[in-house]
Phi, psi and omega in degrees: 000124179287142180293145183278146181284152178298135172298138177291147178294151176299153177308128177096348181268095186267351193296324186272008190263004170087011177280164177297166176300317178288323176296315176308306184298322180292311179305314185291315180302309182293320182298314181297318181297319178294323176293314181298322181274358180056049186243027179296327181295324180295322183286338178284347182275158175293138188283340174085191186300136183093346180062197178285326186289332184233030182294141171253005178291121182295332178291312180300315180285340167300306183295312185299309182292349181266356188286141182297319190262022184320313181288357182259357183251142173272170185291332178282325173300315182298315177303312178303310177299317183293320179297319180297321179293320180298316179296322177292319183296316187281328193238342175097162187299316182295320175300318177298321178296326184273352182279000000 
């Protein structure tokens, strides 16, 4: 009898994935913010000129400015978290876990 595989974490549960505390908190903050604002469809779109760090898209700026830890993130960290969220929005949680 084969051993059962460990269950994958539920969407938005980053704690068991082995990231640093700050990375885990940032990913969770952005994931929870997008979920709370119901903006996953906005995240699935390409960000356009300026990328996430310098976006003029009002939806992107609403997401970024609505995060709990905004003052704790550098511009490059925001860009990284938003790219991860974009991947989740475009491909789904399970695909992100496998990436």
